[in-house]
C-alpha positions, 0 to 999 in steps of 0.5 A: 896566590898568596894574600900579598899578591891579590890585588885589593879588588880581588880581595874585596870581590872575594868578601862580597861572594862569601857574604852574597852566599851567606846572605842566600843561605839565610834567605832559603827558609823563605824561598825568596830571591836577594833581589826580592828581599831587597825589594820588600826591604825597600817597601817596608822602609818607604811604604807603598811606591810606584814600580818606577820609584821602586826601581830607582830605590833598587837601581834596577830597570823598570822592567826588572822591577816589574819581574821582582814585584810579580814574584813577590805578589805571586807569593803573597807578599806585596800587593798592587793597588790604584794610586789614590793620587792618580787613578792611572797609576799603580802603587806596590805595597807589602801585604800583612804577610810580606810585612811579617816575612820581611821582618823575619828577613831583616832579623836573619840577615842582622844575625848573619851580618853580625856573624860575618863581621864578628871576627873583626874587632869593633873599631875595625867594623867601625873603620870598615863602614866608613870606607865602604860609605865613602866607596858607595857614594856616587 
């Protein structure tokens, strides 16, 4: 299929697949899934959250968020603790190891993103970012 025969959507999905594979490779040293990395990143940005709030930030079902948190907790990257505002509720927070790993992952992803988008001229990166922000809006 030539470039002119490929639809915009097909091109977008091909680029998305390439970025997803590159991200997966960047996460290999920590043996962490992209979903777990996203959850850890949200917790590092927002601090301790209830599992339901984490699910909302990740735009996934609460049951899926529980599975992600379980995996991170098994690795010692997050902990569950009582919510001081409501003892019946639980908060999920990164551990010291989770903060360390999360910071390393953020740096590795930034390096990979710079490599991935480095083929574009600075003005093209700016324009792509602008367009993607428009498409991301709900």
